[in-house]
N, CA, C and O atoms as a Maestro MAE file, in Angstrom:
{
 s_m_m2io_version
 :::
 2.0.0
}

f_m_ct {
 s_m_title
 :::
 protein
 m_atom[340] {
  # First column is atom index #
  i_m_mmod_type
  r_m_x_coord
  r_m_y_coord
  r_m_z_coord
  i_m_residue_number
  s_m_chain_name
  s_m_pdb_residue_name
  s_m_pdb_atom_name
  i_m_atomic_number
  :::
  1 25 43.662 8.559 -13.952 1 A "MET " " N  " 7
  2 3 42.602 9.119 -14.764 1 A "MET " " CA " 6
  3 2 41.354 9.290 -13.906 1 A "MET " " C  " 6
  4 15 40.922 8.346 -13.245 1 A "MET " " O  " 8
  5 25 40.781 10.471 -13.911 2 A "HIS " " N  " 7
  6 3 39.576 10.765 -13.124 2 A "HIS " " CA " 6
  7 2 38.366 10.670 -14.036 2 A "HIS " " C  " 6
  8 15 38.321 11.329 -15.074 2 A "HIS " " O  " 8
  9 25 37.387 9.861 -13.664 3 A "LEU " " N  " 7
  10 3 36.209 9.647 -14.495 3 A "LEU " " CA " 6
  11 2 35.041 10.546 -14.107 3 A "LEU " " C  " 6
  12 15 33.996 10.509 -14.755 3 A "LEU " " O  " 8
  13 25 35.200 11.339 -13.077 4 A "GLY " " N  " 7
  14 3 34.136 12.234 -12.657 4 A "GLY " " CA " 6
  15 2 32.946 11.523 -12.037 4 A "GLY " " C  " 6
  16 15 31.831 12.044 -12.064 4 A "GLY " " O  " 8
  17 25 33.162 10.368 -11.492 5 A "ALA " " N  " 7
  18 3 32.079 9.601 -10.884 5 A "ALA " " CA " 6
  19 2 31.643 10.247 -9.579 5 A "ALA " " C  " 6
  20 15 32.463 10.756 -8.815 5 A "ALA " " O  " 8
  21 25 30.344 10.218 -9.338 6 A "THR " " N  " 7
  22 3 29.797 10.716 -8.087 6 A "THR " " CA " 6
  23 2 29.627 9.548 -7.136 6 A "THR " " C  " 6
  24 15 29.084 8.505 -7.502 6 A "THR " " O  " 8
  25 25 30.096 9.733 -5.915 7 A "VAL " " N  " 7
  26 3 29.983 8.682 -4.905 7 A "VAL " " CA " 6
  27 2 28.856 9.060 -3.956 7 A "VAL " " C  " 6
  28 15 28.860 10.144 -3.373 7 A "VAL " " O  " 8
  29 25 27.896 8.163 -3.806 8 A "PHE " " N  " 7
  30 3 26.794 8.375 -2.881 8 A "PHE " " CA " 6
  31 2 27.027 7.544 -1.634 8 A "PHE " " C  " 6
  32 15 27.346 6.358 -1.715 8 A "PHE " " O  " 8
  33 25 26.870 8.165 -0.502 9 A "HIS " " N  " 7
  34 3 27.004 7.440 0.759 9 A "HIS " " CA " 6
  35 2 25.622 6.945 1.175 9 A "HIS " " C  " 6
  36 15 24.685 7.735 1.291 9 A "HIS " " O  " 8
  37 25 25.500 5.670 1.393 10 A "MET " " N  " 7
  38 3 24.237 5.085 1.822 10 A "MET " " CA " 6
  39 2 24.329 4.783 3.314 10 A "MET " " C  " 6
  40 15 25.253 4.109 3.769 10 A "MET " " O  " 8
  41 25 23.372 5.286 4.053 11 A "SER " " N  " 7
  42 3 23.328 5.033 5.490 11 A "SER " " CA " 6
  43 2 22.608 3.725 5.765 11 A "SER " " C  " 6
  44 15 21.856 3.221 4.931 11 A "SER " " O  " 8
  45 25 22.849 3.199 6.925 12 A "ILE " " N  " 7
  46 3 22.192 1.969 7.359 12 A "ILE " " CA " 6
  47 2 21.277 2.311 8.528 12 A "ILE " " C  " 6
  48 15 21.680 2.979 9.480 12 A "ILE " " O  " 8
  49 25 20.047 1.842 8.436 13 A "ILE " " N  " 7
  50 3 19.083 2.007 9.527 13 A "ILE " " CA " 6
  51 2 18.683 0.616 9.991 13 A "ILE " " C  " 6
  52 15 18.306 -0.235 9.185 13 A "ILE " " O  " 8
  53 25 18.768 0.396 11.277 14 A "GLN " " N  " 7
  54 3 18.377 -0.904 11.832 14 A "GLN " " CA " 6
  55 2 17.228 -0.667 12.792 14 A "GLN " " C  " 6
  56 15 17.296 0.214 13.649 14 A "GLN " " O  " 8
  57 25 16.174 -1.452 12.649 15 A "VAL " " N  " 7
  58 3 15.009 -1.325 13.518 15 A "VAL " " CA " 6
  59 2 14.905 -2.591 14.355 15 A "VAL " " C  " 6
  60 15 14.791 -3.696 13.825 15 A "VAL " " O  " 8
  61 25 14.945 -2.416 15.644 16 A "ARG " " N  " 7
  62 3 14.855 -3.563 16.556 16 A "ARG " " CA " 6
  63 2 13.454 -3.671 17.132 16 A "ARG " " C  " 6
  64 15 12.709 -2.692 17.181 16 A "ARG " " O  " 8
  65 25 13.113 -4.853 17.557 17 A "GLY " " N  " 7
  66 3 11.859 -5.061 18.271 17 A "GLY " " CA " 6
  67 2 10.633 -5.125 17.373 17 A "GLY " " C  " 6
  68 15 9.518 -4.902 17.846 17 A "GLY " " O  " 8
  69 25 10.806 -5.422 16.098 18 A "VAL " " N  " 7
  70 3 9.670 -5.561 15.195 18 A "VAL " " CA " 6
  71 2 9.082 -6.955 15.398 18 A "VAL " " C  " 6
  72 15 9.806 -7.950 15.379 18 A "VAL " " O  " 8
  73 25 7.777 -7.018 15.591 19 A "SER " " N  " 7
  74 3 7.153 -8.312 15.845 19 A "SER " " CA " 6
  75 2 7.256 -9.212 14.615 19 A "SER " " C  " 6
  76 15 7.389 -8.731 13.489 19 A "SER " " O  " 8
  77 25 7.193 -10.501 14.842 20 A "ALA " " N  " 7
  78 3 7.241 -11.470 13.746 20 A "ALA " " CA " 6
  79 2 6.061 -11.248 12.801 20 A "ALA " " C  " 6
  80 15 6.208 -11.382 11.586 20 A "ALA " " O  " 8
  81 25 4.906 -10.915 13.343 21 A "ARG " " N  " 7
  82 3 3.719 -10.661 12.524 21 A "ARG " " CA " 6
  83 2 3.946 -9.472 11.596 21 A "ARG " " C  " 6
  84 15 3.634 -9.535 10.407 21 A "ARG " " O  " 8
  85 25 4.491 -8.388 12.145 22 A "THR " " N  " 7
  86 3 4.772 -7.206 11.329 22 A "THR " " CA " 6
  87 2 5.796 -7.528 10.259 22 A "THR " " C  " 6
  88 15 5.644 -7.114 9.110 22 A "THR " " O  " 8
  89 25 6.827 -8.256 10.620 23 A "HIS " " N  " 7
  90 3 7.862 -8.651 9.658 23 A "HIS " " CA " 6
  91 2 7.248 -9.459 8.517 23 A "HIS " " C  " 6
  92 15 7.541 -9.208 7.348 23 A "HIS " " O  " 8
  93 25 6.404 -10.421 8.854 24 A "ARG " " N  " 7
  94 3 5.756 -11.245 7.821 24 A "ARG " " CA " 6
  95 2 4.884 -10.407 6.894 24 A "ARG " " C  " 6
  96 15 4.914 -10.576 5.675 24 A "ARG " " O  " 8
  97 25 4.105 -9.499 7.487 25 A "ARG " " N  " 7
  98 3 3.212 -8.663 6.674 25 A "ARG " " CA " 6
  99 2 3.986 -7.742 5.750 25 A "ARG " " C  " 6
  100 15 3.616 -7.575 4.588 25 A "ARG " " O  " 8
  101 25 5.056 -7.144 6.254 26 A "LEU " " N  " 7
  102 3 5.865 -6.266 5.414 26 A "LEU " " CA " 6
  103 2 6.547 -7.046 4.294 26 A "LEU " " C  " 6
  104 15 6.630 -6.583 3.156 26 A "LEU " " O  " 8
  105 25 7.032 -8.236 4.636 27 A "LYS " " N  " 7
  106 3 7.689 -9.072 3.632 27 A "LYS " " CA " 6
  107 2 6.686 -9.493 2.550 27 A "LYS " " C  " 6
  108 15 7.030 -9.552 1.369 27 A "LYS " " O  " 8
  109 25 5.462 -9.780 2.954 28 A "ALA " " N  " 7
  110 3 4.418 -10.145 1.990 28 A "ALA " " CA " 6
  111 2 4.081 -8.962 1.086 28 A "ALA " " C  " 6
  112 15 3.920 -9.135 -0.122 28 A "ALA " " O  " 8
  113 25 3.973 -7.763 1.655 29 A "LYS " " N  " 7
  114 3 3.701 -6.572 0.850 29 A "LYS " " CA " 6
  115 2 4.829 -6.338 -0.150 29 A "LYS " " C  " 6
  116 15 4.589 -6.006 -1.310 29 A "LYS " " O  " 8
  117 25 6.053 -6.514 0.315 30 A "ALA " " N  " 7
  118 3 7.198 -6.346 -0.579 30 A "ALA " " CA " 6
  119 2 7.126 -7.341 -1.728 30 A "ALA " " C  " 6
  120 15 7.353 -6.980 -2.882 30 A "ALA " " O  " 8
  121 25 6.812 -8.587 -1.414 31 A "GLY " " N  " 7
  122 3 6.705 -9.626 -2.431 31 A "GLY " " CA " 6
  123 2 5.641 -9.320 -3.462 31 A "GLY " " C  " 6
  124 15 5.834 -9.569 -4.652 31 A "GLY " " O  " 8
  125 25 4.515 -8.780 -3.014 32 A "LYS " " N  " 7
  126 3 3.436 -8.427 -3.942 32 A "LYS " " CA " 6
  127 2 3.862 -7.340 -4.915 32 A "LYS " " C  " 6
  128 15 3.331 -7.249 -6.022 32 A "LYS " " O  " 8
  129 25 4.825 -6.510 -4.502 33 A "GLU " " N  " 7
  130 3 5.335 -5.456 -5.374 33 A "GLU " " CA " 6
  131 2 6.574 -5.909 -6.138 33 A "GLU " " C  " 6
  132 15 7.170 -5.130 -6.882 33 A "GLU " " O  " 8
  133 25 6.962 -7.173 -5.952 34 A "GLY " " N  " 7
  134 3 8.144 -7.693 -6.640 34 A "GLY " " CA " 6
  135 2 9.445 -7.110 -6.117 34 A "GLY " " C  " 6
  136 15 10.424 -6.994 -6.854 34 A "GLY " " O  " 8
  137 25 9.451 -6.744 -4.845 35 A "LYS " " N  " 7
  138 3 10.631 -6.140 -4.229 35 A "LYS " " CA " 6
  139 2 11.122 -7.002 -3.072 35 A "LYS " " C  " 6
  140 15 10.376 -7.805 -2.511 35 A "LYS " " O  " 8
  141 25 12.381 -6.819 -2.732 36 A "THR " " N  " 7
  142 3 12.888 -7.416 -1.504 36 A "THR " " CA " 6
  143 2 12.356 -6.574 -0.346 36 A "THR " " C  " 6
  144 15 11.870 -5.462 -0.548 36 A "THR " " O  " 8
  145 25 12.452 -7.109 0.849 37 A "LEU " " N  " 7
  146 3 12.006 -6.352 2.018 37 A "LEU " " CA " 6
  147 2 12.803 -5.057 2.141 37 A "LEU " " C  " 6
  148 15 12.233 -4.007 2.435 37 A "LEU " " O  " 8
  149 25 14.104 -5.120 1.919 38 A "SER " " N  " 7
  150 3 14.938 -3.914 2.000 38 A "SER " " CA " 6
  151 2 14.527 -2.881 0.961 38 A "SER " " C  " 6
  152 15 14.438 -1.694 1.275 38 A "SER " " O  " 8
  153 25 14.276 -3.311 -0.269 39 A "GLU " " N  " 7
  154 3 13.845 -2.382 -1.320 39 A "GLU " " CA " 6
  155 2 12.504 -1.732 -0.958 39 A "GLU " " C  " 6
  156 15 12.320 -0.525 -1.120 39 A "GLU " " O  " 8
  157 25 11.579 -2.551 -0.470 40 A "PHE " " N  " 7
  158 3 10.257 -2.054 -0.094 40 A "PHE " " CA " 6
  159 2 10.366 -1.022 1.025 40 A "PHE " " C  " 6
  160 15 9.795 0.065 0.936 40 A "PHE " " O  " 8
  161 25 11.109 -1.374 2.083 41 A "LEU " " N  " 7
  162 3 11.234 -0.463 3.216 41 A "LEU " " CA " 6
  163 2 11.973 0.810 2.823 41 A "LEU " " C  " 6
  164 15 11.621 1.892 3.293 41 A "LEU " " O  " 8
  165 25 12.985 0.705 1.974 42 A "ARG " " N  " 7
  166 3 13.715 1.880 1.516 42 A "ARG " " CA " 6
  167 2 12.764 2.839 0.780 42 A "ARG " " C  " 6
  168 15 12.789 4.046 1.019 42 A "ARG " " O  " 8
  169 25 11.936 2.298 -0.107 43 A "SER " " N  " 7
  170 3 11.007 3.168 -0.843 43 A "SER " " CA " 6
  171 2 9.972 3.780 0.095 43 A "SER " " C  " 6
  172 15 9.601 4.943 -0.066 43 A "SER " " O  " 8
  173 25 9.510 3.016 1.062 44 A "GLU " " N  " 7
  174 3 8.556 3.549 2.040 44 A "GLU " " CA " 6
  175 2 9.191 4.655 2.884 44 A "GLU " " C  " 6
  176 15 8.555 5.673 3.156 44 A "GLU " " O  " 8
  177 25 10.437 4.456 3.295 45 A "LEU " " N  " 7
  178 3 11.133 5.470 4.094 45 A "LEU " " CA " 6
  179 2 11.403 6.723 3.273 45 A "LEU " " C  " 6
  180 15 11.289 7.835 3.789 45 A "LEU " " O  " 8
  181 25 11.758 6.560 2.002 46 A "GLU " " N  " 7
  182 3 11.990 7.719 1.142 46 A "GLU " " CA " 6
  183 2 10.701 8.516 0.974 46 A "GLU " " C  " 6
  184 15 10.721 9.747 0.992 46 A "GLU " " O  " 8
  185 25 9.579 7.812 0.812 47 A "HIS " " N  " 7
  186 3 8.284 8.490 0.712 47 A "HIS " " CA " 6
  187 2 7.957 9.215 2.019 47 A "HIS " " C  " 6
  188 15 7.533 10.371 2.003 47 A "HIS " " O  " 8
  189 25 8.153 8.546 3.128 48 A "LEU " " N  " 7
  190 3 7.873 9.128 4.438 48 A "LEU " " CA " 6
  191 2 8.723 10.369 4.690 48 A "LEU " " C  " 6
  192 15 8.240 11.350 5.257 48 A "LEU " " O  " 8
  193 25 9.975 10.330 4.274 49 A "ALA " " N  " 7
  194 3 10.875 11.467 4.482 49 A "ALA " " CA " 6
  195 2 10.440 12.696 3.702 49 A "ALA " " C  " 6
  196 15 10.748 13.818 4.104 49 A "ALA " " O  " 8
  197 25 9.732 12.509 2.594 50 A "GLU " " N  " 7
  198 3 9.277 13.627 1.772 50 A "GLU " " CA " 6
  199 2 7.995 14.266 2.285 50 A "GLU " " C  " 6
  200 15 7.674 15.389 1.896 50 A "GLU " " O  " 8
  201 25 7.260 13.584 3.145 51 A "LEU " " N  " 7
  202 3 6.017 14.139 3.684 51 A "LEU " " CA " 6
  203 2 6.325 15.305 4.617 51 A "LEU " " C  " 6
  204 15 7.312 15.269 5.352 51 A "LEU " " O  " 8
  205 25 5.482 16.339 4.591 52 A "PRO " " N  " 7
  206 3 5.712 17.462 5.503 52 A "PRO " " CA " 6
  207 2 5.392 17.056 6.939 52 A "PRO " " C  " 6
  208 15 4.576 16.167 7.184 52 A "PRO " " O  " 8
  209 25 6.048 17.722 7.874 53 A "THR " " N  " 7
  210 3 5.708 17.524 9.279 53 A "THR " " CA " 6
  211 2 4.349 18.169 9.524 53 A "THR " " C  " 6
  212 15 3.864 18.927 8.683 53 A "THR " " O  " 8
  213 25 3.740 17.882 10.648 54 A "LEU " " N  " 7
  214 3 2.469 18.500 10.996 54 A "LEU " " CA " 6
  215 2 2.613 20.022 11.011 54 A "LEU " " C  " 6
  216 15 1.751 20.738 10.501 54 A "LEU " " O  " 8
  217 25 3.699 20.507 11.594 55 A "GLU " " N  " 7
  218 3 3.929 21.947 11.672 55 A "GLU " " CA " 6
  219 2 4.057 22.554 10.283 55 A "GLU " " C  " 6
  220 15 3.514 23.629 10.028 55 A "GLU " " O  " 8
  221 25 4.774 21.876 9.372 56 A "GLU " " N  " 7
  222 3 4.923 22.372 7.999 56 A "GLU " " CA " 6
  223 2 3.580 22.407 7.277 56 A "GLU " " C  " 6
  224 15 3.274 23.369 6.573 56 A "GLU " " O  " 8
  225 25 2.782 21.362 7.453 57 A "ALA " " N  " 7
  226 3 1.474 21.306 6.799 57 A "ALA " " CA " 6
  227 2 0.557 22.400 7.324 57 A "ALA " " C  " 6
  228 15 -0.137 23.053 6.545 57 A "ALA " " O  " 8
  229 25 0.547 22.606 8.636 58 A "LEU " " N  " 7
  230 3 -0.295 23.655 9.221 58 A "LEU " " CA " 6
  231 2 0.142 25.039 8.760 58 A "LEU " " C  " 6
  232 15 -0.700 25.895 8.489 58 A "LEU " " O  " 8
  233 25 1.449 25.268 8.668 59 A "ALA " " N  " 7
  234 3 1.960 26.560 8.196 59 A "ALA " " CA " 6
  235 2 1.561 26.784 6.740 59 A "ALA " " C  " 6
  236 15 1.225 27.903 6.352 59 A "ALA " " O  " 8
  237 25 1.596 25.741 5.949 60 A "ARG " " N  " 7
  238 3 1.215 25.850 4.541 60 A "ARG " " CA " 6
  239 2 -0.268 26.206 4.408 60 A "ARG " " C  " 6
  240 15 -0.638 27.063 3.606 60 A "ARG " " O  " 8
  241 25 -1.104 25.546 5.193 61 A "VAL " " N  " 7
  242 3 -2.540 25.831 5.151 61 A "VAL " " CA " 6
  243 2 -2.805 27.257 5.631 61 A "VAL " " C  " 6
  244 15 -3.605 27.976 5.033 61 A "VAL " " O  " 8
  245 25 -2.137 27.666 6.706 62 A "ALA " " N  " 7
  246 3 -2.355 29.004 7.264 62 A "ALA " " CA " 6
  247 2 -1.903 30.099 6.295 62 A "ALA " " C  " 6
  248 15 -2.423 31.214 6.345 62 A "ALA " " O  " 8
  249 25 -0.958 29.802 5.429 63 A "SER " " N  " 7
  250 3 -0.446 30.817 4.503 63 A "SER " " CA " 6
  251 2 -1.350 31.018 3.291 63 A "SER " " C  " 6
  252 15 -1.161 31.977 2.543 63 A "SER " " O  " 8
  253 25 -2.304 30.158 3.085 64 A "ARG " " N  " 7
  254 3 -3.191 30.257 1.928 64 A "ARG " " CA " 6
  255 2 -4.300 31.271 2.172 64 A "ARG " " C  " 6
  256 15 -4.741 31.486 3.301 64 A "ARG " " O  " 8
  257 25 -4.736 31.885 1.077 65 A "GLU " " N  " 7
  258 3 -5.841 32.826 1.170 65 A "GLU " " CA " 6
  259 2 -7.158 32.065 1.249 65 A "GLU " " C  " 6
  260 15 -7.296 30.974 0.695 65 A "GLU " " O  " 8
  261 25 -8.110 32.652 1.941 66 A "SER " " N  " 7
  262 3 -9.435 32.057 2.041 66 A "SER " " CA " 6
  263 2 -10.110 32.111 0.680 66 A "SER " " C  " 6
  264 15 -9.960 33.084 -0.058 66 A "SER " " O  " 8
  265 25 -10.849 31.069 0.354 67 A "VAL " " N  " 7
  266 3 -11.565 31.042 -0.915 67 A "VAL " " CA " 6
  267 2 -12.975 31.600 -0.764 67 A "VAL " " C  " 6
  268 15 -13.701 31.725 -1.750 67 A "VAL " " O  " 8
  269 25 -13.364 31.931 0.446 68 A "GLY " " N  " 7
  270 3 -14.689 32.498 0.681 68 A "GLY " " CA " 6
  271 2 -15.765 31.431 0.620 68 A "GLY " " C  " 6
  272 15 -15.482 30.235 0.687 68 A "GLY " " O  " 8
  273 25 -16.984 31.877 0.493 69 A "GLY " " N  " 7
  274 3 -18.091 30.934 0.423 69 A "GLY " " CA " 6
  275 2 -18.629 30.592 1.792 69 A "GLY " " C  " 6
  276 15 -18.211 31.147 2.809 69 A "GLY " " O  " 8
  277 25 -19.568 29.662 1.792 70 A "GLU " " N  " 7
  278 3 -20.200 29.243 3.041 70 A "GLU " " CA " 6
  279 2 -19.208 28.529 3.948 70 A "GLU " " C  " 6
  280 15 -18.259 27.898 3.484 70 A "GLU " " O  " 8
  281 25 -19.443 28.639 5.223 71 A "GLN " " N  " 7
  282 3 -18.678 27.856 6.175 71 A "GLN " " CA " 6
  283 2 -19.133 26.407 6.069 71 A "GLN " " C  " 6
  284 15 -20.272 26.142 5.684 71 A "GLN " " O  " 8
  285 25 -18.275 25.487 6.399 72 A "GLY " " N  " 7
  286 3 -18.569 24.061 6.269 72 A "GLY " " CA " 6
  287 2 -19.860 23.627 6.941 72 A "GLY " " C  " 6
  288 15 -20.686 22.958 6.319 72 A "GLY " " O  " 8
  289 25 -20.043 23.996 8.196 73 A "ALA " " N  " 7
  290 3 -21.240 23.571 8.937 73 A "ALA " " CA " 6
  291 2 -22.504 24.138 8.302 73 A "ALA " " C  " 6
  292 15 -23.532 23.463 8.242 73 A "ALA " " O  " 8
  293 25 -22.426 25.386 7.827 74 A "ALA " " N  " 7
  294 3 -23.596 26.004 7.194 74 A "ALA " " CA " 6
  295 2 -23.923 25.303 5.884 74 A "ALA " " C  " 6
  296 15 -25.093 25.117 5.550 74 A "ALA " " O  " 8
  297 25 -22.892 24.915 5.143 75 A "ALA " " N  " 7
  298 3 -23.104 24.212 3.875 75 A "ALA " " CA " 6
  299 2 -23.745 22.848 4.112 75 A "ALA " " C  " 6
  300 15 -24.634 22.443 3.364 75 A "ALA " " O  " 8
  301 25 -23.304 22.142 5.141 76 A "VAL " " N  " 7
  302 3 -23.884 20.837 5.466 76 A "VAL " " CA " 6
  303 2 -25.340 20.999 5.885 76 A "VAL " " C  " 6
  304 15 -26.203 20.237 5.450 76 A "VAL " " O  " 8
  305 25 -25.611 21.985 6.724 77 A "ALA " " N  " 7
  306 3 -26.990 22.219 7.178 77 A "ALA " " CA " 6
  307 2 -27.898 22.564 6.001 77 A "ALA " " C  " 6
  308 15 -29.026 22.078 5.923 77 A "ALA " " O  " 8
  309 25 -27.412 23.399 5.090 78 A "ALA " " N  " 7
  310 3 -28.210 23.773 3.920 78 A "ALA " " CA " 6
  311 2 -28.464 22.553 3.037 78 A "ALA " " C  " 6
  312 15 -29.572 22.389 2.525 78 A "ALA " " O  " 8
  313 25 -27.473 21.706 2.850 79 A "GLY " " N  " 7
  314 3 -27.623 20.505 2.073 79 A "GLY " " CA " 6
  315 2 -28.634 19.537 2.670 79 A "GLY " " C  " 6
  316 15 -29.431 18.928 1.957 79 A "GLY " " O  " 8
  317 25 -28.587 19.409 3.978 80 A "ARG " " N  " 7
  318 3 -29.536 18.523 4.664 80 A "ARG " " CA " 6
  319 2 -30.954 19.071 4.575 80 A "ARG " " C  " 6
  320 15 -31.904 18.315 4.368 80 A "ARG " " O  " 8
  321 25 -31.100 20.397 4.731 81 A "ALA " " N  " 7
  322 3 -32.423 21.008 4.640 81 A "ALA " " CA " 6
  323 2 -32.998 20.799 3.251 81 A "ALA " " C  " 6
  324 15 -34.183 20.493 3.111 81 A "ALA " " O  " 8
  325 25 -32.184 20.958 2.230 82 A "GLU " " N  " 7
  326 3 -32.612 20.750 0.856 82 A "GLU " " CA " 6
  327 2 -33.019 19.305 0.643 82 A "GLU " " C  " 6
  328 15 -34.041 19.033 0.014 82 A "GLU " " O  " 8
  329 25 -32.231 18.383 1.158 83 A "ARG " " N  " 7
  330 3 -32.507 16.947 1.016 83 A "ARG " " CA " 6
  331 2 -33.818 16.558 1.693 83 A "ARG " " C  " 6
  332 15 -34.578 15.745 1.168 83 A "ARG " " O  " 8
  333 25 -34.078 17.143 2.860 84 A "ASP " " N  " 7
  334 3 -35.226 16.736 3.667 84 A "ASP " " CA " 6
  335 2 -36.533 17.438 3.277 84 A "ASP " " C  " 6
  336 15 -37.567 17.187 3.896 84 A "ASP " " O  " 8
  337 25 -36.507 18.297 2.282 85 A "ARG " " N  " 7
  338 3 -37.737 18.974 1.856 85 A "ARG " " CA " 6
  339 2 -38.703 18.022 1.210 85 A "ARG " " C  " 6
  340 15 -39.787 18.429 0.795 85 A "ARG " " O  " 8
  :::
 }
 m_bond[339] {
  # First column is bond index #
  i_m_from
  i_m_to
  i_m_order
  :::
  1 1 2 1
  2 2 3 1
  3 3 4 2
  4 3 5 1
  5 5 6 1
  6 6 7 1
  7 7 8 2
  8 7 9 1
  9 9 10 1
  10 10 11 1
  11 11 12 2
  12 11 13 1
  13 13 14 1
  14 14 15 1
  15 15 16 2
  16 15 17 1
  17 17 18 1
  18 18 19 1
  19 19 20 2
  20 19 21 1
  21 21 22 1
  22 22 23 1
  23 23 24 2
  24 23 25 1
  25 25 26 1
  26 26 27 1
  27 27 28 2
  28 27 29 1
  29 29 30 1
  30 30 31 1
  31 31 32 2
  32 31 33 1
  33 33 34 1
  34 34 35 1
  35 35 36 2
  36 35 37 1
  37 37 38 1
  38 38 39 1
  39 39 40 2
  40 39 41 1
  41 41 42 1
  42 42 43 1
  43 43 44 2
  44 43 45 1
  45 45 46 1
  46 46 47 1
  47 47 48 2
  48 47 49 1
  49 49 50 1
  50 50 51 1
  51 51 52 2
  52 51 53 1
  53 53 54 1
  54 54 55 1
  55 55 56 2
  56 55 57 1
  57 57 58 1
  58 58 59 1
  59 59 60 2
  60 59 61 1
  61 61 62 1
  62 62 63 1
  63 63 64 2
  64 63 65 1
  65 65 66 1
  66 66 67 1
  67 67 68 2
  68 67 69 1
  69 69 70 1
  70 70 71 1
  71 71 72 2
  72 71 73 1
  73 73 74 1
  74 74 75 1
  75 75 76 2
  76 75 77 1
  77 77 78 1
  78 78 79 1
  79 79 80 2
  80 79 81 1
  81 81 82 1
  82 82 83 1
  83 83 84 2
  84 83 85 1
  85 85 86 1
  86 86 87 1
  87 87 88 2
  88 87 89 1
  89 89 90 1
  90 90 91 1
  91 91 92 2
  92 91 93 1
  93 93 94 1
  94 94 95 1
  95 95 96 2
  96 95 97 1
  97 97 98 1
  98 98 99 1
  99 99 100 2
  100 99 101 1
  101 101 102 1
  102 102 103 1
  103 103 104 2
  104 103 105 1
  105 105 106 1
  106 106 107 1
  107 107 108 2
  108 107 109 1
  109 109 110 1
  110 110 111 1
  111 111 112 2
  112 111 113 1
  113 113 114 1
  114 114 115 1
  115 115 116 2
  116 115 117 1
  117 117 118 1
  118 118 119 1
  119 119 120 2
  120 119 121 1
  121 121 122 1
  122 122 123 1
  123 123 124 2
  124 123 125 1
  125 125 126 1
  126 126 127 1
  127 127 128 2
  128 127 129 1
  129 129 130 1
  130 130 131 1
  131 131 132 2
  132 131 133 1
  133 133 134 1
  134 134 135 1
  135 135 136 2
  136 135 137 1
  137 137 138 1
  138 138 139 1
  139 139 140 2
  140 139 141 1
  141 141 142 1
  142 142 143 1
  143 143 144 2
  144 143 145 1
  145 145 146 1
  146 146 147 1
  147 147 148 2
  148 147 149 1
  149 149 150 1
  150 150 151 1
  151 151 152 2
  152 151 153 1
  153 153 154 1
  154 154 155 1
  155 155 156 2
  156 155 157 1
  157 157 158 1
  158 158 159 1
  159 159 160 2
  160 159 161 1
  161 161 162 1
  162 162 163 1
  163 163 164 2
  164 163 165 1
  165 165 166 1
  166 166 167 1
  167 167 168 2
  168 167 169 1
  169 169 170 1
  170 170 171 1
  171 171 172 2
  172 171 173 1
  173 173 174 1
  174 174 175 1
  175 175 176 2
  176 175 177 1
  177 177 178 1
  178 178 179 1
  179 179 180 2
  180 179 181 1
  181 181 182 1
  182 182 183 1
  183 183 184 2
  184 183 185 1
  185 185 186 1
  186 186 187 1
  187 187 188 2
  188 187 189 1
  189 189 190 1
  190 190 191 1
  191 191 192 2
  192 191 193 1
  193 193 194 1
  194 194 195 1
  195 195 196 2
  196 195 197 1
  197 197 198 1
  198 198 199 1
  199 199 200 2
  200 199 201 1
  201 201 202 1
  202 202 203 1
  203 203 204 2
  204 203 205 1
  205 205 206 1
  206 206 207 1
  207 207 208 2
  208 207 209 1
  209 209 210 1
  210 210 211 1
  211 211 212 2
  212 211 213 1
  213 213 214 1
  214 214 215 1
  215 215 216 2
  216 215 217 1
  217 217 218 1
  218 218 219 1
  219 219 220 2
  220 219 221 1
  221 221 222 1
  222 222 223 1
  223 223 224 2
  224 223 225 1
  225 225 226 1
  226 226 227 1
  227 227 228 2
  228 227 229 1
  229 229 230 1
  230 230 231 1
  231 231 232 2
  232 231 233 1
  233 233 234 1
  234 234 235 1
  235 235 236 2
  236 235 237 1
  237 237 238 1
  238 238 239 1
  239 239 240 2
  240 239 241 1
  241 241 242 1
  242 242 243 1
  243 243 244 2
  244 243 245 1
  245 245 246 1
  246 246 247 1
  247 247 248 2
  248 247 249 1
  249 249 250 1
  250 250 251 1
  251 251 252 2
  252 251 253 1
  253 253 254 1
  254 254 255 1
  255 255 256 2
  256 255 257 1
  257 257 258 1
  258 258 259 1
  259 259 260 2
  260 259 261 1
  261 261 262 1
  262 262 263 1
  263 263 264 2
  264 263 265 1
  265 265 266 1
  266 266 267 1
  267 267 268 2
  268 267 269 1
  269 269 270 1
  270 270 271 1
  271 271 272 2
  272 271 273 1
  273 273 274 1
  274 274 275 1
  275 275 276 2
  276 275 277 1
  277 277 278 1
  278 278 279 1
  279 279 280 2
  280 279 281 1
  281 281 282 1
  282 282 283 1
  283 283 284 2
  284 283 285 1
  285 285 286 1
  286 286 287 1
  287 287 288 2
  288 287 289 1
  289 289 290 1
  290 290 291 1
  291 291 292 2
  292 291 293 1
  293 293 294 1
  294 294 295 1
  295 295 296 2
  296 295 297 1
  297 297 298 1
  298 298 299 1
  299 299 300 2
  300 299 301 1
  301 301 302 1
  302 302 303 1
  303 303 304 2
  304 303 305 1
  305 305 306 1
  306 306 307 1
  307 307 308 2
  308 307 309 1
  309 309 310 1
  310 310 311 1
  311 311 312 2
  312 311 313 1
  313 313 314 1
  314 314 315 1
  315 315 316 2
  316 315 317 1
  317 317 318 1
  318 318 319 1
  319 319 320 2
  320 319 321 1
  321 321 322 1
  322 322 323 1
  323 323 324 2
  324 323 325 1
  325 325 326 1
  326 326 327 1
  327 327 328 2
  328 327 329 1
  329 329 330 1
  330 330 331 1
  331 331 332 2
  332 331 333 1
  333 333 334 1
  334 334 335 1
  335 335 336 2
  336 335 337 1
  337 337 338 1
  338 338 339 1
  339 339 340 2
  :::
 }
}
């Protein structure tokens, strides 16, 4: 009988050379969140994997249309001039 279950393959990642201090700090952070160290690191890695690369982020910014308005430096200078009056 086939139950139609989906099988997920979980990979193993091993990190060597982590200092005892780093290990303690990560374990403490995990504890504060009520997670095991493995659960904490897994969630952190999943979050990290979803972040865009620098190249992806730059391409996304470059693809956007300009909103116009003052340039940043001019806006800061105008704000300072107004403040100092």
